[in-house]
PyMOL commands that place a pseudoatom at each C-alpha (Angstrom):
pseudoatom trace, name=CA, resn=MET, resi=1, chain=A, elem=C, hetatm=0, pos=[16.849, -65.493, -60.464]
pseudoatom trace, name=CA, resn=ILE, resi=2, chain=A, elem=C, hetatm=0, pos=[17.401, -62.776, -57.890]
pseudoatom trace, name=CA, resn=LEU, resi=3, chain=A, elem=C, hetatm=0, pos=[16.273, -59.945, -60.156]
pseudoatom trace, name=CA, resn=PRO, resi=4, chain=A, elem=C, hetatm=0, pos=[13.606, -59.978, -62.854]
pseudoatom trace, name=CA, resn=SER, resi=5, chain=A, elem=C, hetatm=0, pos=[14.968, -60.510, -66.349]
pseudoatom trace, name=CA, resn=LYS, resi=6, chain=A, elem=C, hetatm=0, pos=[13.878, -61.188, -69.888]
pseudoatom trace, name=CA, resn=HIS, resi=7, chain=A, elem=C, hetatm=0, pos=[13.183, -64.824, -68.994]
pseudoatom trace, name=CA, resn=LEU, resi=8, chain=A, elem=C, hetatm=0, pos=[12.028, -64.365, -65.385]
pseudoatom trace, name=CA, resn=SER, resi=9, chain=A, elem=C, hetatm=0, pos=[8.910, -62.399, -64.524]
pseudoatom trace, name=CA, resn=GLN, resi=10, chain=A, elem=C, hetatm=0, pos=[8.921, -59.905, -61.708]
pseudoatom trace, name=CA, resn=ASP, resi=11, chain=A, elem=C, hetatm=0, pos=[6.502, -62.086, -59.712]
pseudoatom trace, name=CA, resn=ARG, resi=12, chain=A, elem=C, hetatm=0, pos=[9.045, -64.940, -59.642]
pseudoatom trace, name=CA, resn=ALA, resi=13, chain=A, elem=C, hetatm=0, pos=[12.202, -62.965, -58.809]
pseudoatom trace, name=CA, resn=LEU, resi=14, chain=A, elem=C, hetatm=0, pos=[13.641, -63.654, -55.342]
pseudoatom trace, name=CA, resn=LEU, resi=15, chain=A, elem=C, hetatm=0, pos=[13.619, -59.968, -54.411]
pseudoatom trace, name=CA, resn=THR, resi=16, chain=A, elem=C, hetatm=0, pos=[9.919, -59.636, -55.202]
pseudoatom trace, name=CA, resn=VAL, resi=17, chain=A, elem=C, hetatm=0, pos=[8.946, -62.868, -53.469]
pseudoatom trace, name=CA, resn=GLY, resi=18, chain=A, elem=C, hetatm=0, pos=[11.184, -61.930, -50.527]
pseudoatom trace, name=CA, resn=ALA, resi=19, chain=A, elem=C, hetatm=0, pos=[9.391, -58.609, -50.164]
pseudoatom trace, name=CA, resn=ARG, resi=20, chain=A, elem=C, hetatm=0, pos=[6.037, -60.421, -50.141]
pseudoatom trace, name=CA, resn=ILE, resi=21, chain=A, elem=C, hetatm=0, pos=[7.294, -62.805, -47.460]
pseudoatom trace, name=CA, resn=LEU, resi=22, chain=A, elem=C, hetatm=0, pos=[8.669, -59.986, -45.306]
pseudoatom trace, name=CA, resn=GLN, resi=23, chain=A, elem=C, hetatm=0, pos=[5.253, -58.299, -45.352]
pseudoatom trace, name=CA, resn=HIS, resi=24, chain=A, elem=C, hetatm=0, pos=[3.911, -61.326, -43.475]
pseudoatom trace, name=CA, resn=MET, resi=25, chain=A, elem=C, hetatm=0, pos=[6.644, -61.291, -40.856]
pseudoatom trace, name=CA, resn=GLU, resi=26, chain=A, elem=C, hetatm=0, pos=[5.516, -58.482, -38.560]
pseudoatom trace, name=CA, resn=GLN, resi=27, chain=A, elem=C, hetatm=0, pos=[5.580, -61.041, -35.760]
pseudoatom trace, name=CA, resn=PRO, resi=28, chain=A, elem=C, hetatm=0, pos=[7.945, -64.019, -35.392]
pseudoatom trace, name=CA, resn=LYS, resi=29, chain=A, elem=C, hetatm=0, pos=[6.407, -67.268, -36.648]
pseudoatom trace, name=CA, resn=THR, resi=30, chain=A, elem=C, hetatm=0, pos=[7.251, -70.749, -37.799]
pseudoatom trace, name=CA, resn=ALA, resi=31, chain=A, elem=C, hetatm=0, pos=[8.066, -71.477, -41.423]
pseudoatom trace, name=CA, resn=SER, resi=32, chain=A, elem=C, hetatm=0, pos=[4.921, -73.607, -41.764]
pseudoatom trace, name=CA, resn=SER, resi=33, chain=A, elem=C, hetatm=0, pos=[2.597, -70.863, -40.497]
pseudoatom trace, name=CA, resn=LEU, resi=34, chain=A, elem=C, hetatm=0, pos=[4.306, -68.359, -42.793]
pseudoatom trace, name=CA, resn=TRP, resi=35, chain=A, elem=C, hetatm=0, pos=[3.840, -70.748, -45.737]
pseudoatom trace, name=CA, resn=GLU, resi=36, chain=A, elem=C, hetatm=0, pos=[0.136, -71.124, -44.923]
pseudoatom trace, name=CA, resn=GLU, resi=37, chain=A, elem=C, hetatm=0, pos=[-0.311, -67.328, -44.837]
pseudoatom trace, name=CA, resn=ILE, resi=38, chain=A, elem=C, hetatm=0, pos=[1.368, -66.980, -48.228]
pseudoatom trace, name=CA, resn=LEU, resi=39, chain=A, elem=C, hetatm=0, pos=[-0.904, -69.692, -49.684]
pseudoatom trace, name=CA, resn=ARG, resi=40, chain=A, elem=C, hetatm=0, pos=[-4.018, -67.984, -48.297]
pseudoatom trace, name=CA, resn=GLN, resi=41, chain=A, elem=C, hetatm=0, pos=[-2.954, -64.652, -49.800]
pseudoatom trace, name=CA, resn=ASP, resi=42, chain=A, elem=C, hetatm=0, pos=[-2.274, -66.262, -53.179]
pseudoatom trace, name=CA, resn=ARG, resi=43, chain=A, elem=C, hetatm=0, pos=[-5.751, -67.792, -53.227]
pseudoatom trace, name=CA, resn=ARG, resi=44, chain=A, elem=C, hetatm=0, pos=[-7.409, -64.443, -52.462]
pseudoatom trace, name=CA, resn=SER, resi=45, chain=A, elem=C, hetatm=0, pos=[-5.353, -62.293, -54.822]
pseudoatom trace, name=CA, resn=SER, resi=46, chain=A, elem=C, hetatm=0, pos=[-4.167, -62.378, -58.386]
pseudoatom trace, name=CA, resn=HIS, resi=47, chain=A, elem=C, hetatm=0, pos=[-0.595, -63.337, -57.415]
pseudoatom trace, name=CA, resn=LEU, resi=48, chain=A, elem=C, hetatm=0, pos=[0.885, -66.313, -59.173]
pseudoatom trace, name=CA, resn=SER, resi=49, chain=A, elem=C, hetatm=0, pos=[0.929, -69.197, -56.765]
pseudoatom trace, name=CA, resn=LEU, resi=50, chain=A, elem=C, hetatm=0, pos=[4.319, -69.719, -55.177]
pseudoatom trace, name=CA, resn=SER, resi=51, chain=A, elem=C, hetatm=0, pos=[5.733, -73.231, -55.077]
pseudoatom trace, name=CA, resn=TYR, resi=52, chain=A, elem=C, hetatm=0, pos=[7.082, -74.592, -51.823]
pseudoatom trace, name=CA, resn=ASP, resi=53, chain=A, elem=C, hetatm=0, pos=[10.517, -74.890, -53.437]
pseudoatom trace, name=CA, resn=GLY, resi=54, chain=A, elem=C, hetatm=0, pos=[10.395, -71.206, -54.375]
pseudoatom trace, name=CA, resn=PHE, resi=55, chain=A, elem=C, hetatm=0, pos=[9.317, -70.339, -50.837]
pseudoatom trace, name=CA, resn=VAL, resi=56, chain=A, elem=C, hetatm=0, pos=[12.246, -72.220, -49.276]
pseudoatom trace, name=CA, resn=LEU, resi=57, chain=A, elem=C, hetatm=0, pos=[14.700, -70.793, -51.815]
pseudoatom trace, name=CA, resn=THR, resi=58, chain=A, elem=C, hetatm=0, pos=[13.491, -67.288, -50.953]
pseudoatom trace, name=CA, resn=LEU, resi=59, chain=A, elem=C, hetatm=0, pos=[13.850, -67.952, -47.228]
pseudoatom trace, name=CA, resn=ASP, resi=60, chain=A, elem=C, hetatm=0, pos=[17.413, -69.109, -47.908]
pseudoatom trace, name=CA, resn=PHE, resi=61, chain=A, elem=C, hetatm=0, pos=[18.077, -65.925, -49.865]
pseudoatom trace, name=CA, resn=LEU, resi=62, chain=A, elem=C, hetatm=0, pos=[16.635, -63.712, -47.097]
pseudoatom trace, name=CA, resn=PHE, resi=63, chain=A, elem=C, hetatm=0, pos=[18.767, -65.547, -44.545]
pseudoatom trace, name=CA, resn=MET, resi=64, chain=A, elem=C, hetatm=0, pos=[21.925, -65.135, -46.654]
pseudoatom trace, name=CA, resn=ILE, resi=65, chain=A, elem=C, hetatm=0, pos=[21.420, -61.384, -46.984]
pseudoatom trace, name=CA, resn=ARG, resi=66, chain=A, elem=C, hetatm=0, pos=[20.802, -61.263, -43.220]
pseudoatom trace, name=CA, resn=THR, resi=67, chain=A, elem=C, hetatm=0, pos=[17.234, -60.019, -43.412]
pseudoatom trace, name=CA, resn=ILE, resi=68, chain=A, elem=C, hetatm=0, pos=[15.724, -62.853, -41.377]
pseudoatom trace, name=CA, resn=GLU, resi=69, chain=A, elem=C, hetatm=0, pos=[16.974, -65.122, -38.642]
pseudoatom trace, name=CA, resn=MET, resi=70, chain=A, elem=C, hetatm=0, pos=[15.831, -68.362, -37.057]
pseudoatom trace, name=CA, resn=GLU, resi=71, chain=A, elem=C, hetatm=0, pos=[16.022, -69.207, -33.399]
pseudoatom trace, name=CA, resn=GLU, resi=72, chain=A, elem=C, hetatm=0, pos=[14.515, -72.355, -31.904]
pseudoatom trace, name=CA, resn=GLY, resi=73, chain=A, elem=C, hetatm=0, pos=[12.425, -72.964, -35.047]
pseudoatom trace, name=CA, resn=ILE, resi=74, chain=A, elem=C, hetatm=0, pos=[10.955, -69.453, -35.145]
pseudoatom trace, name=CA, resn=LEU, resi=75, chain=A, elem=C, hetatm=0, pos=[11.623, -67.108, -38.049]
pseudoatom trace, name=CA, resn=SER, resi=76, chain=A, elem=C, hetatm=0, pos=[11.821, -63.378, -37.424]
pseudoatom trace, name=CA, resn=ARG, resi=77, chain=A, elem=C, hetatm=0, pos=[12.916, -60.247, -39.207]
pseudoatom trace, name=CA, resn=LYS, resi=78, chain=A, elem=C, hetatm=0, pos=[16.382, -59.196, -38.215]
pseudoatom trace, name=CA, resn=VAL, resi=79, chain=A, elem=C, hetatm=0, pos=[16.520, -55.854, -36.465]
pseudoatom trace, name=CA, resn=ALA, resi=80, chain=A, elem=C, hetatm=0, pos=[19.102, -53.499, -37.960]
for i in range(1, 80): cmd.bond("trace and resi %d" % i, "trace and resi %d" % (i + 1))
show_as sticks, trace
zoom trace
């Protein structure tokens, strides 16, 4: 689930989806505004549409590997 495999395409792997999400996080934003940006990008491009469950699971993964943080309802990239 984290990495692509024989049964999981690269577009669905958490690392790939996480990278796509991080591209949209130049500025801190709420989870709902981030979700809306991802949906807009999916409609304009050839990306497979991401489910909300997959989005939340990826946010959880990014939080667990300490790539993002949340403070007062605002998500932001963690500064190294």
